[in-house]
PDB file of all heavy atoms in Angstrom:
ATOM      1  N   MET A   1     141.026  40.907 107.974  1.00  0.00           N
ATOM      2  CA  MET A   1     141.332  39.989 109.036  1.00  0.00           C
ATOM      3  C   MET A   1     142.743  39.456 108.818  1.00  0.00           C
ATOM      4  O   MET A   1     143.079  39.007 107.730  1.00  0.00           O
ATOM      5  CB  MET A   1     140.325  38.831 109.032  1.00  0.00           C
ATOM      6  CG  MET A   1     140.659  37.784 110.045  1.00  0.00           C
ATOM      7  SD  MET A   1     139.730  36.232 110.017  1.00  0.00           S
ATOM      8  CE  MET A   1     138.241  36.569 109.195  1.00  0.00           C
ATOM      9  N   ILE A   2     143.556  39.520 109.834  1.00  0.00           N
ATOM     10  CA  ILE A   2     144.938  39.038 109.764  1.00  0.00           C
ATOM     11  C   ILE A   2     145.046  37.759 110.582  1.00  0.00           C
ATOM     12  O   ILE A   2     144.451  37.649 111.654  1.00  0.00           O
ATOM     13  CB  ILE A   2     145.913  40.107 110.276  1.00  0.00           C
ATOM     14  CG1 ILE A   2     145.844  41.339 109.367  1.00  0.00           C
ATOM     15  CG2 ILE A   2     147.328  39.569 110.335  1.00  0.00           C
ATOM     16  CD1 ILE A   2     146.673  42.507 109.844  1.00  0.00           C
ATOM     17  N   PHE A   3     145.773  36.767 110.064  1.00  0.00           N
ATOM     18  CA  PHE A   3     145.969  35.506 110.765  1.00  0.00           C
ATOM     19  C   PHE A   3     147.417  35.072 110.625  1.00  0.00           C
ATOM     20  O   PHE A   3     148.146  35.580 109.776  1.00  0.00           O
ATOM     21  CB  PHE A   3     145.017  34.428 110.240  1.00  0.00           C
ATOM     22  CG  PHE A   3     145.104  34.203 108.756  1.00  0.00           C
ATOM     23  CD1 PHE A   3     145.969  33.261 108.232  1.00  0.00           C
ATOM     24  CD2 PHE A   3     144.308  34.930 107.880  1.00  0.00           C
ATOM     25  CE1 PHE A   3     146.046  33.048 106.865  1.00  0.00           C
ATOM     26  CE2 PHE A   3     144.381  34.725 106.513  1.00  0.00           C
ATOM     27  CZ  PHE A   3     145.250  33.777 106.013  1.00  0.00           C
ATOM     28  N   GLU A   4     147.839  34.150 111.484  1.00  0.00           N
ATOM     29  CA  GLU A   4     149.214  33.667 111.467  1.00  0.00           C
ATOM     30  C   GLU A   4     149.283  32.298 110.793  1.00  0.00           C
ATOM     31  O   GLU A   4     148.466  31.418 111.059  1.00  0.00           O
ATOM     32  CB  GLU A   4     149.750  33.552 112.895  1.00  0.00           C
ATOM     33  CG  GLU A   4     151.216  33.163 112.944  1.00  0.00           C
ATOM     34  CD  GLU A   4     151.764  33.134 114.346  1.00  0.00           C
ATOM     35  OE1 GLU A   4     152.054  34.226 114.868  1.00  0.00           O
ATOM     36  OE2 GLU A   4     151.878  32.032 114.908  1.00  0.00           O
ATOM     37  N   CYS A   5     150.263  32.138 109.924  1.00  0.00           N
ATOM     38  CA  CYS A   5     150.512  30.867 109.241  1.00  0.00           C
ATOM     39  C   CYS A   5     151.780  30.248 109.833  1.00  0.00           C
ATOM     40  O   CYS A   5     152.708  30.962 110.196  1.00  0.00           O
ATOM     41  CB  CYS A   5     150.729  31.091 107.746  1.00  0.00           C
ATOM     42  SG  CYS A   5     149.386  31.975 106.934  1.00  0.00           S
ATOM     43  N   THR A   6     151.805  28.923 109.915  1.00  0.00           N
ATOM     44  CA  THR A   6     152.956  28.224 110.484  1.00  0.00           C
ATOM     45  C   THR A   6     153.286  27.004 109.648  1.00  0.00           C
ATOM     46  O   THR A   6     152.388  26.273 109.226  1.00  0.00           O
ATOM     47  CB  THR A   6     152.657  27.760 111.926  1.00  0.00           C
ATOM     48  OG1 THR A   6     152.265  28.882 112.690  1.00  0.00           O
ATOM     49  CG2 THR A   6     153.868  27.114 112.561  1.00  0.00           C
ATOM     50  N   ASN A   7     154.563  26.778 109.405  1.00  0.00           N
ATOM     51  CA  ASN A   7     155.051  25.571 108.749  1.00  0.00           C
ATOM     52  C   ASN A   7     156.189  25.031 109.596  1.00  0.00           C
ATOM     53  O   ASN A   7     157.196  25.702 109.793  1.00  0.00           O
ATOM     54  CB  ASN A   7     155.532  25.859 107.326  1.00  0.00           C
ATOM     55  CG  ASN A   7     155.980  24.600 106.621  1.00  0.00           C
ATOM     56  OD1 ASN A   7     155.427  23.537 106.833  1.00  0.00           O
ATOM     57  ND2 ASN A   7     156.987  24.724 105.780  1.00  0.00           N
ATOM     58  N   GLN A   8     156.008  23.823 110.122  1.00  0.00           N
ATOM     59  CA  GLN A   8     157.033  23.238 110.977  1.00  0.00           C
ATOM     60  C   GLN A   8     157.564  21.958 110.343  1.00  0.00           C
ATOM     61  O   GLN A   8     156.804  21.080 109.957  1.00  0.00           O
ATOM     62  CB  GLN A   8     156.475  22.932 112.363  1.00  0.00           C
ATOM     63  CG  GLN A   8     157.541  22.449 113.314  1.00  0.00           C
ATOM     64  CD  GLN A   8     157.072  22.472 114.746  1.00  0.00           C
ATOM     65  OE1 GLN A   8     156.006  22.980 115.057  1.00  0.00           O
ATOM     66  NE2 GLN A   8     157.871  21.925 115.627  1.00  0.00           N
ATOM     67  N   THR A   9     158.873  21.901 110.211  1.00  0.00           N
ATOM     68  CA  THR A   9     159.548  20.701 109.750  1.00  0.00           C
ATOM     69  C   THR A   9     160.418  20.184 110.887  1.00  0.00           C
ATOM     70  O   THR A   9     160.462  20.779 111.962  1.00  0.00           O
ATOM     71  CB  THR A   9     160.418  20.992 108.509  1.00  0.00           C
ATOM     72  OG1 THR A   9     161.438  21.928 108.878  1.00  0.00           O
ATOM     73  CG2 THR A   9     159.600  21.575 107.365  1.00  0.00           C
ATOM     74  N   LYS A  10     161.137  19.102 110.652  1.00  0.00           N
ATOM     75  CA  LYS A  10     162.024  18.576 111.698  1.00  0.00           C
ATOM     76  C   LYS A  10     163.146  19.558 112.024  1.00  0.00           C
ATOM     77  O   LYS A  10     163.609  19.627 113.146  1.00  0.00           O
ATOM     78  CB  LYS A  10     162.619  17.247 111.255  1.00  0.00           C
ATOM     79  CG  LYS A  10     161.614  16.138 111.180  1.00  0.00           C
ATOM     80  CD  LYS A  10     162.269  14.844 110.740  1.00  0.00           C
ATOM     81  CE  LYS A  10     161.227  13.741 110.639  1.00  0.00           C
ATOM     82  NZ  LYS A  10     161.815  12.476 110.190  1.00  0.00           N
ATOM     83  N   GLN A  11     163.571  20.345 111.023  1.00  0.00           N
ATOM     84  CA  GLN A  11     164.704  21.254 111.216  1.00  0.00           C
ATOM     85  C   GLN A  11     164.304  22.626 111.764  1.00  0.00           C
ATOM     86  O   GLN A  11     165.043  23.231 112.527  1.00  0.00           O
ATOM     87  CB  GLN A  11     165.457  21.460 109.891  1.00  0.00           C
ATOM     88  CG  GLN A  11     166.214  20.245 109.404  1.00  0.00           C
ATOM     89  CD  GLN A  11     165.329  19.218 108.712  1.00  0.00           C
ATOM     90  OE1 GLN A  11     164.279  19.571 108.191  1.00  0.00           O
ATOM     91  NE2 GLN A  11     165.733  17.966 108.716  1.00  0.00           N
ATOM     92  N   LYS A  12     163.158  23.151 111.361  1.00  0.00           N
ATOM     93  CA  LYS A  12     162.830  24.519 111.769  1.00  0.00           C
ATOM     94  C   LYS A  12     161.326  24.771 111.764  1.00  0.00           C
ATOM     95  O   LYS A  12     160.553  24.021 111.156  1.00  0.00           O
ATOM     96  CB  LYS A  12     163.517  25.531 110.851  1.00  0.00           C
ATOM     97  CG  LYS A  12     163.066  25.453 109.404  1.00  0.00           C
ATOM     98  CD  LYS A  12     163.782  26.491 108.563  1.00  0.00           C
ATOM     99  CE  LYS A  12     163.324  26.385 107.113  1.00  0.00           C
ATOM    100  NZ  LYS A  12     163.914  27.415 106.281  1.00  0.00           N
ATOM    101  N   LYS A  13     160.934  25.853 112.427  1.00  0.00           N
ATOM    102  CA  LYS A  13     159.554  26.319 112.434  1.00  0.00           C
ATOM    103  C   LYS A  13     159.532  27.703 111.801  1.00  0.00           C
ATOM    104  O   LYS A  13     160.291  28.581 112.185  1.00  0.00           O
ATOM    105  CB  LYS A  13     159.023  26.383 113.864  1.00  0.00           C
ATOM    106  CG  LYS A  13     157.590  26.832 113.954  1.00  0.00           C
ATOM    107  CD  LYS A  13     157.102  26.826 115.397  1.00  0.00           C
ATOM    108  CE  LYS A  13     155.674  27.297 115.486  1.00  0.00           C
ATOM    109  NZ  LYS A  13     155.215  27.314 116.893  1.00  0.00           N
ATOM    110  N   GLU A  14     158.652  27.880 110.861  1.00  0.00           N
ATOM    111  CA  GLU A  14     158.567  29.120 110.098  1.00  0.00           C
ATOM    112  C   GLU A  14     157.173  29.719 110.300  1.00  0.00           C
ATOM    113  O   GLU A  14     156.179  29.001 110.242  1.00  0.00           O
ATOM    114  CB  GLU A  14     158.780  28.764 108.628  1.00  0.00           C
ATOM    115  CG  GLU A  14     159.116  29.871 107.727  1.00  0.00           C
ATOM    116  CD  GLU A  14     159.438  29.344 106.331  1.00  0.00           C
ATOM    117  OE1 GLU A  14     159.316  28.142 106.063  1.00  0.00           O
ATOM    118  OE2 GLU A  14     159.793  30.188 105.509  1.00  0.00           O
ATOM    119  N   THR A  15     157.081  31.021 110.551  1.00  0.00           N
ATOM    120  CA  THR A  15     155.788  31.684 110.700  1.00  0.00           C
ATOM    121  C   THR A  15     155.751  32.949 109.842  1.00  0.00           C
ATOM    122  O   THR A  15     156.778  33.574 109.605  1.00  0.00           O
ATOM    123  CB  THR A  15     155.494  32.058 112.165  1.00  0.00           C
ATOM    124  OG1 THR A  15     156.495  32.947 112.626  1.00  0.00           O
ATOM    125  CG2 THR A  15     155.437  30.840 113.054  1.00  0.00           C
ATOM    126  N   TRP A  16     154.569  33.307 109.379  1.00  0.00           N
ATOM    127  CA  TRP A  16     154.351  34.517 108.611  1.00  0.00           C
ATOM    128  C   TRP A  16     152.876  34.880 108.728  1.00  0.00           C
ATOM    129  O   TRP A  16     152.083  34.115 109.251  1.00  0.00           O
ATOM    130  CB  TRP A  16     154.767  34.337 107.146  1.00  0.00           C
ATOM    131  CG  TRP A  16     153.976  33.297 106.399  1.00  0.00           C
ATOM    132  CD1 TRP A  16     152.878  33.500 105.626  1.00  0.00           C
ATOM    133  CD2 TRP A  16     154.220  31.890 106.379  1.00  0.00           C
ATOM    134  NE1 TRP A  16     152.416  32.313 105.127  1.00  0.00           N
ATOM    135  CE2 TRP A  16     153.222  31.305 105.572  1.00  0.00           C
ATOM    136  CE3 TRP A  16     155.161  31.055 106.953  1.00  0.00           C
ATOM    137  CZ2 TRP A  16     153.159  29.934 105.323  1.00  0.00           C
ATOM    138  CZ3 TRP A  16     155.087  29.697 106.712  1.00  0.00           C
ATOM    139  CH2 TRP A  16     154.108  29.153 105.910  1.00  0.00           C
ATOM    140  N   THR A  17     152.510  36.055 108.288  1.00  0.00           N
ATOM    141  CA  THR A  17     151.120  36.496 108.399  1.00  0.00           C
ATOM    142  C   THR A  17     150.413  36.365 107.059  1.00  0.00           C
ATOM    143  O   THR A  17     151.024  36.424 105.989  1.00  0.00           O
ATOM    144  CB  THR A  17     151.023  37.955 108.875  1.00  0.00           C
ATOM    145  OG1 THR A  17     151.708  38.789 107.950  1.00  0.00           O
ATOM    146  CG2 THR A  17     151.606  38.127 110.250  1.00  0.00           C
ATOM    147  N   GLY A  18     149.131  36.186 107.149  1.00  0.00           N
ATOM    148  CA  GLY A  18     148.249  36.187 105.989  1.00  0.00           C
ATOM    149  C   GLY A  18     147.069  37.084 106.304  1.00  0.00           C
ATOM    150  O   GLY A  18     146.877  37.492 107.451  1.00  0.00           O
ATOM    151  N   ARG A  19     146.289  37.387 105.309  1.00  0.00           N
ATOM    152  CA  ARG A  19     145.124  38.238 105.554  1.00  0.00           C
ATOM    153  C   ARG A  19     144.018  37.963 104.549  1.00  0.00           C
ATOM    154  O   ARG A  19     144.284  37.627 103.398  1.00  0.00           O
ATOM    155  CB  ARG A  19     145.496  39.709 105.533  1.00  0.00           C
ATOM    156  CG  ARG A  19     145.800  40.233 104.145  1.00  0.00           C
ATOM    157  CD  ARG A  19     146.051  41.706 104.125  1.00  0.00           C
ATOM    158  NE  ARG A  19     147.348  41.942 104.720  1.00  0.00           N
ATOM    159  CZ  ARG A  19     147.908  43.125 104.837  1.00  0.00           C
ATOM    160  NH1 ARG A  19     147.297  44.187 104.409  1.00  0.00           N
ATOM    161  NH2 ARG A  19     149.102  43.254 105.361  1.00  0.00           N
ATOM    162  N   VAL A  20     142.801  38.094 105.022  1.00  0.00           N
ATOM    163  CA  VAL A  20     141.629  38.088 104.157  1.00  0.00           C
ATOM    164  C   VAL A  20     141.457  39.533 103.713  1.00  0.00           C
ATOM    165  O   VAL A  20     141.213  40.412 104.537  1.00  0.00           O
ATOM    166  CB  VAL A  20     140.379  37.570 104.899  1.00  0.00           C
ATOM    167  CG1 VAL A  20     139.152  37.668 104.009  1.00  0.00           C
ATOM    168  CG2 VAL A  20     140.597  36.140 105.371  1.00  0.00           C
ATOM    169  N   THR A  21     141.654  39.781 102.420  1.00  0.00           N
ATOM    170  CA  THR A  21     141.632  41.174 101.943  1.00  0.00           C
ATOM    171  C   THR A  21     140.237  41.647 101.554  1.00  0.00           C
ATOM    172  O   THR A  21     139.970  42.844 101.600  1.00  0.00           O
ATOM    173  CB  THR A  21     142.580  41.356 100.752  1.00  0.00           C
ATOM    174  OG1 THR A  21     142.210  40.456  99.707  1.00  0.00           O
ATOM    175  CG2 THR A  21     144.021  41.094 101.163  1.00  0.00           C
ATOM    176  N   SER A  22     139.356  40.718 101.174  1.00  0.00           N
ATOM    177  CA  SER A  22     137.995  41.150 100.859  1.00  0.00           C
ATOM    178  C   SER A  22     137.031  39.971 100.912  1.00  0.00           C
ATOM    179  O   SER A  22     137.409  38.833 100.655  1.00  0.00           O
ATOM    180  CB  SER A  22     137.918  41.814  99.482  1.00  0.00           C
ATOM    181  OG  SER A  22     138.119  40.870  98.451  1.00  0.00           O
ATOM    182  N   ILE A  23     135.797  40.287 101.307  1.00  0.00           N
ATOM    183  CA  ILE A  23     134.680  39.336 101.261  1.00  0.00           C
ATOM    184  C   ILE A  23     133.529  40.074 100.595  1.00  0.00           C
ATOM    185  O   ILE A  23     133.081  41.112 101.093  1.00  0.00           O
ATOM    186  CB  ILE A  23     134.265  38.870 102.667  1.00  0.00           C
ATOM    187  CG1 ILE A  23     135.433  38.190 103.372  1.00  0.00           C
ATOM    188  CG2 ILE A  23     133.067  37.933 102.576  1.00  0.00           C
ATOM    189  CD1 ILE A  23     135.155  37.827 104.821  1.00  0.00           C
ATOM    190  N   ILE A  24     133.080  39.552  99.467  1.00  0.00           N
ATOM    191  CA  ILE A  24     131.994  40.200  98.724  1.00  0.00           C
ATOM    192  C   ILE A  24     130.810  39.240  98.648  1.00  0.00           C
ATOM    193  O   ILE A  24     130.963  38.095  98.222  1.00  0.00           O
ATOM    194  CB  ILE A  24     132.448  40.587  97.302  1.00  0.00           C
ATOM    195  CG1 ILE A  24     133.666  41.513  97.366  1.00  0.00           C
ATOM    196  CG2 ILE A  24     131.302  41.247  96.541  1.00  0.00           C
ATOM    197  CD1 ILE A  24     134.305  41.783  96.022  1.00  0.00           C
ATOM    198  N   ASN A  25     129.645  39.722  99.041  1.00  0.00           N
ATOM    199  CA  ASN A  25     128.411  38.939  98.970  1.00  0.00           C
ATOM    200  C   ASN A  25     127.678  39.346  97.699  1.00  0.00           C
ATOM    201  O   ASN A  25     127.201  40.469  97.577  1.00  0.00           O
ATOM    202  CB  ASN A  25     127.552  39.213 100.204  1.00  0.00           C
ATOM    203  CG  ASN A  25     126.260  38.433 100.200  1.00  0.00           C
ATOM    204  OD1 ASN A  25     125.901  37.781  99.230  1.00  0.00           O
ATOM    205  ND2 ASN A  25     125.546  38.503 101.299  1.00  0.00           N
ATOM    206  N   TYR A  26     127.591  38.425  96.738  1.00  0.00           N
ATOM    207  CA  TYR A  26     126.890  38.692  95.489  1.00  0.00           C
ATOM    208  C   TYR A  26     125.440  38.236  95.530  1.00  0.00           C
ATOM    209  O   TYR A  26     124.759  38.267  94.517  1.00  0.00           O
ATOM    210  CB  TYR A  26     127.615  37.998  94.338  1.00  0.00           C
ATOM    211  CG  TYR A  26     128.918  38.657  93.963  1.00  0.00           C
ATOM    212  CD1 TYR A  26     130.132  38.130  94.385  1.00  0.00           C
ATOM    213  CD2 TYR A  26     128.943  39.812  93.201  1.00  0.00           C
ATOM    214  CE1 TYR A  26     131.332  38.725  94.052  1.00  0.00           C
ATOM    215  CE2 TYR A  26     130.134  40.427  92.854  1.00  0.00           C
ATOM    216  CZ  TYR A  26     131.314  39.876  93.288  1.00  0.00           C
ATOM    217  OH  TYR A  26     132.508  40.472  92.957  1.00  0.00           O
ATOM    218  N   GLY A  27     124.968  37.806  96.693  1.00  0.00           N
ATOM    219  CA  GLY A  27     123.593  37.329  96.817  1.00  0.00           C
ATOM    220  C   GLY A  27     123.498  35.835  96.589  1.00  0.00           C
ATOM    221  O   GLY A  27     123.015  35.101  97.435  1.00  0.00           O
ATOM    222  N   SER A  28     123.981  35.355  95.461  1.00  0.00           N
ATOM    223  CA  SER A  28     123.937  33.919  95.160  1.00  0.00           C
ATOM    224  C   SER A  28     125.225  33.209  95.560  1.00  0.00           C
ATOM    225  O   SER A  28     125.260  31.981  95.630  1.00  0.00           O
ATOM    226  CB  SER A  28     123.694  33.709  93.660  1.00  0.00           C
ATOM    227  OG  SER A  28     124.758  34.274  92.906  1.00  0.00           O
ATOM    228  N   HIS A  29     126.282  33.969  95.798  1.00  0.00           N
ATOM    229  CA  HIS A  29     127.572  33.383  96.192  1.00  0.00           C
ATOM    230  C   HIS A  29     128.440  34.439  96.865  1.00  0.00           C
ATOM    231  O   HIS A  29     128.139  35.631  96.795  1.00  0.00           O
ATOM    232  CB  HIS A  29     128.296  32.776  94.983  1.00  0.00           C
ATOM    233  CG  HIS A  29     128.709  33.777  93.962  1.00  0.00           C
ATOM    234  ND1 HIS A  29     127.844  34.342  93.066  1.00  0.00           N
ATOM    235  CD2 HIS A  29     129.916  34.332  93.708  1.00  0.00           C
ATOM    236  CE1 HIS A  29     128.483  35.190  92.281  1.00  0.00           C
ATOM    237  NE2 HIS A  29     129.752  35.211  92.655  1.00  0.00           N
ATOM    238  N   TYR A  30     129.502  33.976  97.511  1.00  0.00           N
ATOM    239  CA  TYR A  30     130.485  34.860  98.142  1.00  0.00           C
ATOM    240  C   TYR A  30     131.815  34.720  97.428  1.00  0.00           C
ATOM    241  O   TYR A  30     132.170  33.642  96.960  1.00  0.00           O
ATOM    242  CB  TYR A  30     130.715  34.472  99.611  1.00  0.00           C
ATOM    243  CG  TYR A  30     129.573  34.814 100.525  1.00  0.00           C
ATOM    244  CD1 TYR A  30     128.537  33.917 100.727  1.00  0.00           C
ATOM    245  CD2 TYR A  30     129.547  36.022 101.200  1.00  0.00           C
ATOM    246  CE1 TYR A  30     127.495  34.219 101.584  1.00  0.00           C
ATOM    247  CE2 TYR A  30     128.506  36.330 102.067  1.00  0.00           C
ATOM    248  CZ  TYR A  30     127.480  35.417 102.247  1.00  0.00           C
ATOM    249  OH  TYR A  30     126.461  35.713 103.096  1.00  0.00           O
ATOM    250  N   GLU A  31     132.555  35.823  97.356  1.00  0.00           N
ATOM    251  CA  GLU A  31     133.920  35.826  96.827  1.00  0.00           C
ATOM    252  C   GLU A  31     134.844  36.281  97.947  1.00  0.00           C
ATOM    253  O   GLU A  31     134.649  37.348  98.521  1.00  0.00           O
ATOM    254  CB  GLU A  31     134.025  36.779  95.644  1.00  0.00           C
ATOM    255  CG  GLU A  31     135.417  36.888  95.079  1.00  0.00           C
ATOM    256  CD  GLU A  31     135.491  37.926  93.970  1.00  0.00           C
ATOM    257  OE1 GLU A  31     135.003  37.642  92.865  1.00  0.00           O
ATOM    258  OE2 GLU A  31     136.003  39.024  94.234  1.00  0.00           O
ATOM    259  N   ILE A  32     135.838  35.440  98.283  1.00  0.00           N
ATOM    260  CA  ILE A  32     136.767  35.743  99.374  1.00  0.00           C
ATOM    261  C   ILE A  32     138.181  35.738  98.814  1.00  0.00           C
ATOM    262  O   ILE A  32     138.587  34.767  98.171  1.00  0.00           O
ATOM    263  CB  ILE A  32     136.653  34.704 100.506  1.00  0.00           C
ATOM    264  CG1 ILE A  32     135.205  34.642 101.011  1.00  0.00           C
ATOM    265  CG2 ILE A  32     137.612  35.025 101.639  1.00  0.00           C
ATOM    266  CD1 ILE A  32     134.928  33.460 101.901  1.00  0.00           C
ATOM    267  N   LYS A  33     138.917  36.813  99.044  1.00  0.00           N
ATOM    268  CA  LYS A  33     140.307  36.899  98.597  1.00  0.00           C
ATOM    269  C   LYS A  33     141.231  36.801  99.803  1.00  0.00           C
ATOM    270  O   LYS A  33     141.065  37.521 100.784  1.00  0.00           O
ATOM    271  CB  LYS A  33     140.561  38.202  97.853  1.00  0.00           C
ATOM    272  CG  LYS A  33     139.822  38.265  96.540  1.00  0.00           C
ATOM    273  CD  LYS A  33     140.116  39.531  95.778  1.00  0.00           C
ATOM    274  CE  LYS A  33     139.303  39.578  94.496  1.00  0.00           C
ATOM    275  NZ  LYS A  33     139.492  40.839  93.784  1.00  0.00           N
ATOM    276  N   ILE A  34     142.197  35.865  99.717  1.00  0.00           N
ATOM    277  CA  ILE A  34     143.147  35.613 100.793  1.00  0.00           C
ATOM    278  C   ILE A  34     144.553  35.825 100.250  1.00  0.00           C
ATOM    279  O   ILE A  34     144.892  35.289  99.185  1.00  0.00           O
ATOM    280  CB  ILE A  34     143.003  34.177 101.329  1.00  0.00           C
ATOM    281  CG1 ILE A  34     141.559  33.937 101.780  1.00  0.00           C
ATOM    282  CG2 ILE A  34     143.986  33.928 102.463  1.00  0.00           C
ATOM    283  CD1 ILE A  34     141.244  32.482 102.042  1.00  0.00           C
ATOM    284  N   GLU A  35     145.369  36.609 100.955  1.00  0.00           N
ATOM    285  CA  GLU A  35     146.738  36.889 100.521  1.00  0.00           C
ATOM    286  C   GLU A  35     147.717  36.559 101.634  1.00  0.00           C
ATOM    287  O   GLU A  35     147.449  36.789 102.802  1.00  0.00           O
ATOM    288  CB  GLU A  35     146.894  38.354 100.120  1.00  0.00           C
ATOM    289  CG  GLU A  35     146.077  38.726  98.909  1.00  0.00           C
ATOM    290  CD  GLU A  35     146.241  40.169  98.515  1.00  0.00           C
ATOM    291  OE1 GLU A  35     147.020  40.895  99.168  1.00  0.00           O
ATOM    292  OE2 GLU A  35     145.571  40.587  97.561  1.00  0.00           O
ATOM    293  N   SER A  36     148.850  36.001 101.238  1.00  0.00           N
ATOM    294  CA  SER A  36     149.937  35.704 102.154  1.00  0.00           C
ATOM    295  C   SER A  36     151.202  35.766 101.326  1.00  0.00           C
ATOM    296  O   SER A  36     151.434  36.762 100.663  1.00  0.00           O
ATOM    297  CB  SER A  36     149.722  34.337 102.803  1.00  0.00           C
ATOM    298  OG  SER A  36     150.722  34.097 103.753  1.00  0.00           O
ATOM    299  N   ARG A  37     151.974  34.704 101.296  1.00  0.00           N
ATOM    300  CA  ARG A  37     153.121  34.664 100.390  1.00  0.00           C
ATOM    301  C   ARG A  37     152.656  34.627  98.938  1.00  0.00           C
ATOM    302  O   ARG A  37     153.345  35.073  98.038  1.00  0.00           O
ATOM    303  CB  ARG A  37     153.957  33.430 100.677  1.00  0.00           C
ATOM    304  CG  ARG A  37     154.633  33.481 102.015  1.00  0.00           C
ATOM    305  CD  ARG A  37     155.412  32.222 102.216  1.00  0.00           C
ATOM    306  NE  ARG A  37     156.237  32.298 103.390  1.00  0.00           N
ATOM    307  CZ  ARG A  37     156.962  31.295 103.834  1.00  0.00           C
ATOM    308  NH1 ARG A  37     156.945  30.139 103.205  1.00  0.00           N
ATOM    309  NH2 ARG A  37     157.685  31.433 104.914  1.00  0.00           N
ATOM    310  N   SER A  38     151.488  34.081  98.723  1.00  0.00           N
ATOM    311  CA  SER A  38     150.833  34.092  97.424  1.00  0.00           C
ATOM    312  C   SER A  38     149.380  34.458  97.687  1.00  0.00           C
ATOM    313  O   SER A  38     149.057  34.940  98.766  1.00  0.00           O
ATOM    314  CB  SER A  38     150.963  32.732  96.735  1.00  0.00           C
ATOM    315  OG  SER A  38     150.352  31.735  97.517  1.00  0.00           O
ATOM    316  N   GLY A  39     148.500  34.209  96.768  1.00  0.00           N
ATOM    317  CA  GLY A  39     147.102  34.559  96.977  1.00  0.00           C
ATOM    318  C   GLY A  39     146.175  33.515  96.396  1.00  0.00           C
ATOM    319  O   GLY A  39     146.572  32.691  95.578  1.00  0.00           O
ATOM    320  N   ILE A  40     144.921  33.562  96.864  1.00  0.00           N
ATOM    321  CA  ILE A  40     143.905  32.653  96.373  1.00  0.00           C
ATOM    322  C   ILE A  40     142.556  33.362  96.435  1.00  0.00           C
ATOM    323  O   ILE A  40     142.337  34.200  97.301  1.00  0.00           O
ATOM    324  CB  ILE A  40     143.884  31.339  97.199  1.00  0.00           C
ATOM    325  CG1 ILE A  40     142.945  30.321  96.569  1.00  0.00           C
ATOM    326  CG2 ILE A  40     143.515  31.611  98.634  1.00  0.00           C
ATOM    327  CD1 ILE A  40     143.060  28.940  97.179  1.00  0.00           C
ATOM    328  N   MET A  41     141.674  33.035  95.500  1.00  0.00           N
ATOM    329  CA  MET A  41     140.312  33.540  95.521  1.00  0.00           C
ATOM    330  C   MET A  41     139.401  32.333  95.734  1.00  0.00           C
ATOM    331  O   MET A  41     139.529  31.335  95.033  1.00  0.00           O
ATOM    332  CB  MET A  41     139.927  34.224  94.210  1.00  0.00           C
ATOM    333  CG  MET A  41     138.520  34.792  94.241  1.00  0.00           C
ATOM    334  SD  MET A  41     137.898  35.404  92.666  1.00  0.00           S
ATOM    335  CE  MET A  41     139.254  36.330  92.027  1.00  0.00           C
ATOM    336  N   VAL A  42     138.520  32.427  96.729  1.00  0.00           N
ATOM    337  CA  VAL A  42     137.615  31.327  97.072  1.00  0.00           C
ATOM    338  C   VAL A  42     136.212  31.774  96.749  1.00  0.00           C
ATOM    339  O   VAL A  42     135.793  32.867  97.140  1.00  0.00           O
ATOM    340  CB  VAL A  42     137.728  30.979  98.571  1.00  0.00           C
ATOM    341  CG1 VAL A  42     136.789  29.854  98.924  1.00  0.00           C
ATOM    342  CG2 VAL A  42     139.156  30.617  98.932  1.00  0.00           C
ATOM    343  N   LEU A  43     135.462  30.942  96.030  1.00  0.00           N
ATOM    344  CA  LEU A  43     134.062  31.220  95.726  1.00  0.00           C
ATOM    345  C   LEU A  43     133.207  30.201  96.478  1.00  0.00           C
ATOM    346  O   LEU A  43     133.455  28.993  96.381  1.00  0.00           O
ATOM    347  CB  LEU A  43     133.788  31.115  94.230  1.00  0.00           C
ATOM    348  CG  LEU A  43     134.572  32.084  93.356  1.00  0.00           C
ATOM    349  CD1 LEU A  43     134.356  31.768  91.899  1.00  0.00           C
ATOM    350  CD2 LEU A  43     134.187  33.513  93.664  1.00  0.00           C
ATOM    351  N   LEU A  44     132.226  30.691  97.226  1.00  0.00           N
ATOM    352  CA  LEU A  44     131.321  29.832  97.982  1.00  0.00           C
ATOM    353  C   LEU A  44     129.897  30.096  97.543  1.00  0.00           C
ATOM    354  O   LEU A  44     129.465  31.251  97.471  1.00  0.00           O
ATOM    355  CB  LEU A  44     131.434  30.126  99.486  1.00  0.00           C
ATOM    356  CG  LEU A  44     132.780  29.895 100.128  1.00  0.00           C
ATOM    357  CD1 LEU A  44     132.777  30.446 101.548  1.00  0.00           C
ATOM    358  CD2 LEU A  44     133.115  28.433 100.144  1.00  0.00           C
ATOM    359  N   GLY A  45     129.190  29.038  97.232  1.00  0.00           N
ATOM    360  CA  GLY A  45     127.786  29.181  96.846  1.00  0.00           C
ATOM    361  C   GLY A  45     127.147  27.836  96.628  1.00  0.00           C
ATOM    362  O   GLY A  45     127.813  26.795  96.631  1.00  0.00           O
ATOM    363  N   LYS A  46     125.871  27.836  96.426  1.00  0.00           N
ATOM    364  CA  LYS A  46     125.120  26.621  96.195  1.00  0.00           C
ATOM    365  C   LYS A  46     125.242  26.208  94.738  1.00  0.00           C
ATOM    366  O   LYS A  46     125.188  27.036  93.833  1.00  0.00           O
ATOM    367  CB  LYS A  46     123.649  26.841  96.543  1.00  0.00           C
ATOM    368  CG  LYS A  46     122.808  25.621  96.453  1.00  0.00           C
ATOM    369  CD  LYS A  46     121.370  25.921  96.875  1.00  0.00           C
ATOM    370  CE  LYS A  46     120.523  24.685  96.732  1.00  0.00           C
ATOM    371  NZ  LYS A  46     119.128  24.948  97.134  1.00  0.00           N
ATOM    372  N   THR A  47     125.446  24.915  94.528  1.00  0.00           N
ATOM    373  CA  THR A  47     125.515  24.387  93.169  1.00  0.00           C
ATOM    374  C   THR A  47     124.551  23.212  93.022  1.00  0.00           C
ATOM    375  O   THR A  47     124.075  22.647  94.002  1.00  0.00           O
ATOM    376  CB  THR A  47     126.926  23.905  92.810  1.00  0.00           C
ATOM    377  OG1 THR A  47     127.288  22.834  93.682  1.00  0.00           O
ATOM    378  CG2 THR A  47     127.946  25.016  92.932  1.00  0.00           C
ATOM    379  N   THR A  48     124.280  22.870  91.804  1.00  0.00           N
ATOM    380  CA  THR A  48     123.436  21.690  91.538  1.00  0.00           C
ATOM    381  C   THR A  48     124.119  20.762  90.573  1.00  0.00           C
ATOM    382  O   THR A  48     125.025  21.123  89.883  1.00  0.00           O
ATOM    383  CB  THR A  48     122.081  22.105  90.949  1.00  0.00           C
ATOM    384  OG1 THR A  48     122.310  22.849  89.756  1.00  0.00           O
ATOM    385  CG2 THR A  48     121.284  22.927  91.924  1.00  0.00           C
TER     386      THR A  48
END
């Protein structure tokens, strides 16, 4: 999935693309990798 990122300051507006590179369902949680200028890994699941 590709999405557009935007950063607007008083002087200029900057845009670039980002993408979700993978979504893995491990049953008890999900792992989502997002890449753009840098990257992040997001883990979603139930905790106690």
